[in-house]
C-alpha positions, 0 to 999 in steps of 0.5 A: 483430537488436537495434540498438545505437543511441544514438538515444532512449537511456536514461541510468542515473545512480547518482551522483544518488540519491533515496529508499531503499526501505523496502519494498513491501506491501498492506493486510490488510483485507479479504482477510486477514479472510476467508482467515485464517478458512480451516481449510486451513492449507496454502492459507493458508501458500501465500497468505502465502508468495506474498506475502512470499517473496523469490522471489515478491512479496517484500513486507514492509510491511503495514497492519493495520486496527483495526476499529471494529465496527458496530451489532449490528443492521447485521451479516448474518444468515442471512436478511438481508445487512447493509448492508456485505455488500450493497456489499463483501461479508461481508468488509467487516463488520469486528469491533471490540474494544470494545462500549461505554465501560465494556465489556471488550475482546473480544480474540478478535475479528478472528481472521482478520486477526490470524492472517494478520498473525502468519504474516507476522511469522513468515515475514518477520522484517524486516516493518513493520506499520502500524495504521490505522482506517477508523472509530471504534467505532459507539457513538462516532459520531453515526449509530451506524454505522461506515460514516459519518454521515447527511451524508457530508460531516460528521464522524461522531465525536462530540467527547466521544469524541475522547479515548476514540477515541485511547485505543481505538487505543492500547489495541489497539496495546498489546495486540498488543505485549504479547500477540504481540510486534508493535509497529506502526511507525505508527498512522494514525487516519484513512482518506481523511478529507476525502472524502464517501464515508462515509455511514450504512448504506454499503458499508464502514467509513469516517469523515469528519474535517474538517482542523480535527478531524484537527489536534485529534485529532492533538494529543490522540493524540500525548501519549497515544501518547508516554505509552503506552511504545510506540515507535509514531508517528503517521501521517497523513492517508491522503487518497484524492487527492494534492490533498487530501493536499497541502491537509491537509499545508499546514494541518498546517504552518500549525497547527504540528503536524508535529512530532507526526507520525512519518510522512505517508501518501497514496493515489494514486487521483487524482493528476497530476504537479504534485500529486506534485511538491508532495507531495514538496516538502511531505514534505521540509518536514515531514521525516518518512518518506513512504508511498504507503500505498494505491492501485489501478487506479482511473482507469486504462484497460482491465481485467486485465493491461493495466490493471495495466501502467498501475498499474505506470506509476503506481508508477513515476511515484509513486516518481520524482516523489513519492519515497515510501519505501514503496508499497502496494497496496490489495487482495491478493486479490479474488473477482469481478474480475481488476483490483483484486487480484494473486490471485483466489479464492473465500473461501467455496470456499477456493481461489485462482489467481494473476493476471497482475497478480501477475507485473507487480508481481513485476517490481518488488517481487522485484528492487528490494529493501528498502534499495535506493536509487532513482536518476536515469534520464531515461525516464518509463517506467523506474525504476532502483535500486542496491544500497548497495555499488553492485555491483548495478543494477536497471532496469525499463521498462514498455511500455504501447504496442501496439507493440514499443519499441527501447530503449538503456540507457546504464549507468554502467560495463560490466556483469559479468553481466546477467539479464533478466526479462519479463512479457507476455501470454504470459510470467510474470516469465520469464528472457529473453535477448532483449538485447545488451550492448556495453561500457556499452550495453545494447539491447533490444526491449521487447515490446508491452504488457510490463514488463521488469526487468534485474538488472545486476551491476557490478564 
């Protein structure tokens, strides 16, 4: 029997509220680029339904990649794979829309990613889209390669093309607004720009931008974007680590350009608690929306299900200590692993299957919905949120241990009803009645290596 003990209690305090959730989501690159080319419409619809339907992942925030396009000689041919295909697969060979300064835009390109984006828009009216760039078009760069410079620590965009690069990004945004009725909330011109990952003939599109260059491009992009007639605002800087993000934001503040930003973004591949708290402080000082716009299981122990439970703990830490309004995964679908994705499939064989990771994420994104507010809870592995009218409370706890954990939740008032959903090695976000209630006390034994979500109806 589960004991109703007050020892080690977890207190839920809806009177202390934090950020309101804008949504959960994922980047569309590279999986959408590939699955959008399938001829089996039923399978495409199934993938999108699992992603956006409220009873499944309930995601509504998506990042569309504006491809730069690589030098024509760098793409795969039947007898020779291109340099990106050697690393990430043909999926990483993204198409650009513009082949030269005076060329015509070729809007038929990137049909796969566009198809998925349009299906999401159709199925999810409250969708939020961001447009982001991994690299400028190859012909604007020093190396004539959209994977990066010869020296990966050096900028690859030539200064004489700063304005042309900004014009290119805006032109793509205008095209999607005018042709498809998609107005991107934000436009992000950089991706992990301070890093030295992006090198000539590398495995994916990428471009180093020194912080001084970022500042200069934002100064150029801002008036152009304002003059375009779009409501789209600038987001920056999508650094791979929170430490690098904090460095960039301090420089932005010093340069006096934060009034040109409509949103700030960070990736949490590398992060600690002090860095999260500093990111929160900087986000409050800058005073715009804040997204954790990309992350994955890098640096987390184990593989598959256990690894993704660790990623769920990272989600909780990010949401509580850094307080972004949105939290996004990197890849929805992968081919060759069970860790860096939520579903696994074969792009060539047109098939897929749901992984345990899907259900781990569903424990969060299905229940803490858009418009819910994150509230105080005094347990490191627990996240809680409340609906605006305060009639529904969501509480979820991750147990990374190989031992079961007895928990006692102190609720703000006696619940009308409680439903519990659990994912373990054997269960997939399944209803579980394995808890007890006595007035404001809810007790449960959390299974070893599990995540459990309580939907509490309040009077």
